[in-house]
N, C-alpha and C positions, 0 to 999 in steps of 0.2 A: 551423464546417464551412461553407466557401462553396464550392457547384459552378462549374467552369471556366467561363465565357462561351465560346462555340466562335463564331469570328469566320467559319466558314464556313456556318455555319447547317446543319449536317447530323448526325447520328449519330456518337458514337466508332465508330471500325473495330471488327467481328466478333472476339472475342477466344476462344480457346482451340480446341479440337475438331480438332488439326491433321490428323490421321488421317482421321477422317469427310469433312473438306473436300476433301484430295485426294481422296478415292475417289468422292467426289460429283462433283468437278472432272472427274476421269478418264473417269466415266460419261457426263457430257453431252460431252465432247470424242469420245469413242467413239460418241456418238448411242444408248447402250443403257440411258438413263435413261428410264422410262415416262413420259408427259404428264401423267400425276396424280399426285403424292405425297401421304404424311400426314406430317407432322414430330410425332411426340408424345413429352410429355416433362412433367417437373414445371414449374409456372405459373414463370415468370421466368426459367427457363434460357437464353432466345433463340432459340426455335424460330421467330419473325417475323422477326428478324434473320437467321436462315441462311436462311432464305426470300428474302429481300430481297438477300442475299448471292449466292445460287444465280441469281437473275434479273441483278443487275450482271456477273456472270463470263461468264454466257450472252450478254449483248448487247453485252459491252465490245469495241470497235476495234480497243484495243492489243495489246501484249503486255510481260509475262505478265498474264492478266487476273486480278483488275481491276486497269488500269493507274491508274487515279486522276487521267488526264489527260485523256481521250478525251472527246466531248462527251456520249457513252452515261453514261460513271460519274458524269461532275459532274451529270449530272441526277438519276441515281438515286441520289446521295449527297444532294441537295437534296430528294427526295421529288417529284421536278417530271417523270420521266420517260414522256413517252405513253404508253409500252408498257410500264410495270408500274404494274397496279393492285391496291392494297392495301384491301383493305374487313376490317372488324372490328366486334365488336359496338356499337352506340351505342343509347342512350336512344330509346324509341318518341316523335315528335312527340305532343303532346298534341293532343285534341281526335279529331274522325273525319273527318280529311280523303279526299279520293277518293282512290283507286289513282295517277290521275296527280300529284296535288298532295304525295301522301306519298311518291313517290319524289325528286320535287324538295327535300323538306324533308330526306330522309336523306342524299339526295349532299350538300346545303349542308352540313349537320352533318359530313360525312367529312372535307370539305374544310377545316372549321374545326378538327377534330381534327388534320389534318396538319399545319395551321401552326402548332399549338401545341406538334406534337412538333418541328417544327424551330426554335422559338423556344426551346425548355427537352426536350431528346431524353431527359435523364438522370431527369425527375420522375417519380418512384414512383406507380406505378398506382393509382388509387382501386378497390377492388373492391365498393364499396357500390353500389345503385341498381339496380335491375331494365333489362337493354341484351339486345339481339337482333340476329339479321342475318337480315333481314325478307323479305317474300316479293318485296317491292319490288327490294329488292338483288340478290337474283337473278338477277329479269328483266334488270335493267341489265346483268350478268354475261354472261345469254346472248345478249343484243342485241351487244355489244363482241365477245364470243368470236368471233363469225360475220364480222367485218368485217375488213378487211386490217390487220398494226400499221401506226402512224404512220410509224415510220422505223428499225423495226427488221426482221429477216427472222423475228423470232420477238414472240409479248408474251407477260406472263404475269399471272395471277390469284393472288394469294396474300390466302387467305381464314384471318384469323387468329381462334383462338379459336371454330373451325367448331363444337365442340360449341352456339353459343349459336345455331344455325340454327334457325328457328323453323318447322318442318312445319307444324302445326295450321293456320296461317294461308294456307298452300298449297292450291291447288284437286290435286286428283291428276295434270291435265294437266300442270302447273306443274312437281311434285314428279317426275315421269315425263321432263321436258324436263330439269331439272336431273340426271339419273341417266344420260341419253343423251348430256348435254355431258360427264360426267366418265368416262364409258365409253368414249366414240368423239371427243374432243375435236377440233374442227376445226385445218385443217391450220395452223399457225405459232401456235397456242396452249395454253399450257400453264397446270395448276393446282396452288397448292402449298396443301395445308391444313395446318393445325395445329391442335394440339388437346393441351390437359394432361389432358383424359378421352376417350380414343380411344370408351371404351364408350358416352357419351352420343350417339354420333353412329349414326347409322342404320345399321343392318349392310350395306345393299344401297350406301351410300354408302363405306363401309370397304371394303366387297369391290371396288372401281373403283381402289383406292390403292395403290398401295406403300409399307408402313409403314416409317418410318426413326425410330428412338430418339435422342432427344437426350438422352446423360445428363447429370447436374450438373456442375459445375466443381468442382475442388478447391478448398478454403478459400483456401490461396495464390494463387490463381487470381484469387478475387473479392476479397480484399484489395488484390492490385495493381490490379486495375480502379480500386476506389475510390479508391486513391490519386492513381492516375495523371490519371483522369478526373474525380475530384470534391473534390478538393484534401483528402480527408480524411486525417488524422492517422494513425500506423500503430497504435494503441490504439483509436481508434474503428474503422477498419476492420477492425482482426483480431476486435472485437466483435461487427460487424455481419453478416460473413462467415462467422465461426462460427453465428451464430443462420441465416442464408439457406440452410445445408445444400448449396451449391453454387449459390444463384438470385441473379444477380444483381440480378435484380426485387426480389425478398425484400430483399437486402441493401440497397440505395437506400431503402427504406421502414424499414430497423432504423437508418440513420444518423441520421434525426431522434427523438431521443429522445419527442418530443411529436406524430410522426407517426402516422400511421393504422396502422401496422402493429404499431408499439411500444403501441398504448393497446389494438390487438387482442390483443394477446401479454398482457398486464395483466389483461384481461377474462379471456381463457382462463383465466388462472389461480385468479382469482379463482373462476371456474366451478368447478375442481378442489376448490378449498379448501371449497367449498360441499359437493360432491359427498362429498368427504372427511370432512365432520363427521357427513354421517348422518343430517341433520334434516330430514325431508320437508318441512316447513312450509318452512324456508327455500329449499329447492329451488322450491316453486309460485312463492316471492316471486321467487326472480331470474328465473323464465320472465316474471312480470308484467311486468319491467322492458322486455322487448322490445316494439317496437311491433307491434300485430297484422296490419301488411303487410309488404312487402319481404323476404320471405325469403331471395333470392337476393342479398341485400346480407349474409348471414350466413355465406357459404360460406368466407371467409376466416379468420373468428372459428372456425369449427368445424375448418377445417385449423390451428390454431394449438393447439385444445382436442388433436385425435390427437396433435399433439408433445409437449405434457405429458404424456398418458398413455403414451407412447412411452418419455417420459425415467424416469415414473414405474417401467415394467417394466426399464428399462436398471439405475435405481438401486440397484431390489431385488434383483439378480442381482451387486452390487458391481462394475458394469460404468460406473463415472463416466467412462472415457474416450468412452461413447458417449451420455454426456448433451449435451444440446446448451446448455439451458439452465442452466449452472453455476454461475450466481450462485445459484441455488435448492436447490442439494442439502443442506443441511441439512433443509429441509422435506420433499424428495422422501425422502431416508433416512428419516428417522422416519415419514412418511406411509406407506411402502414397510413397515417394521416394523412398525406400529401395526394397519393391515390386512393384515398376512399375507399381500403381493401375491404373485402367483403367475404365471407365464409364460401360460399358456391364459385368465386373466382378463383380462390385458393385451390380448390378442387380440381377446378376445367384443368389451373395450369399447371398440377401436379400430373393429373391424367395424360395433357399433351407431351410433359418430358418422360414418360413411362413408353409411349407412344413412338418419342424419338430413340426410345431405350431398345426398341424393339428394331427398329431399321438399322441402329448399330450393329444388333446381333448378325442381321442379314448383311452387312458390309458394304451398305451403302453410302458415297462419298460423302467424307463428313461435312465438306465445305455445303454444300447443298442442302441436308438436310439440318444444320445447326442454322443457315440461315433460315431456313423455313420456320424453324422451332423460334428463333430468337424475335423474328419480327409476330408469329402466333403469341407469343407470350406478353410483346408489347401490347397487342390488340386485348388481350385476354385481363391484363392489369390495370389496363390505363382506368381513369376514373370515369364513368359512364357522360354522358353527352349530356350537359342539361336541357330539358326540354319541356 
């Protein structure tokens, strides 16, 4: 599979969600869309793409918007519009630079990431590594928001994966200034936050934004995207789309059988096999294979484990149509039978993994919380004692 080169060095057109886009476009035209919104949905479903699309249609000077012909549209598609400011989590620069130097380093890293996205807009995201949206970026947004737009009547600030805001680094004054900015944006400034975990945002931030849920795409829509934009064959596109659960971002990862997403899927299956075997020493050994740092890099792995556990529950109920990982149906059926899996134990196991994801977000030692998780899942999924 080869991904099609894009001569215009721009991302592909936004796909799907026609009714939602029509409603948002209408709200913008009627001036009824609040200046601060929060787009939330599963990872990779197009939240940041929708945010950038909203900015494009608002700033377009042609008709109908987006026209893709006016100067504003052309700049926006190349991610070079001076009034569309896209921020996202970045690794923290090494060392202990001064606040001013830190701001410069983060801004350089942001522009480098934008350049990478122009060159390869369909590259699957690497979920490993610790990233954040730091105080220096927040202060830069605040400064720009109080300036006049460079060429348009408004300017947009898109903050992707806003759950990665790092409030502990901010002074109370800076945090209050950000909240004030979101509550009463300066004239001519709009803010679009996106998040896969809106509960990870501060309550005070969530309360100042209109929530907009972006649902997953259908399997056929994801498969069509992969065939059209990535030159994927029908079989590979349908397999990746089925595994993606409606997320183009996830599907891009599954297209490559040796990519990060595929490796995490296999690793999560290995963990489920260890859990199902019920040998506690093996669970300890599996936990010790993780590095003692970098817990946030396990978030996607834990999400894959949750999916395998849900598949186990679906197999236990005989709902093969709800199983995502169809290739492992024999293992899932046999394990569900052997462990006498019932829905309430599956639900509890999924909750336990979600609690582990919260610990990972807090950057707890991966070996410790993975050992605790694997042992807890053994207890949850093992068959009840005869009595």
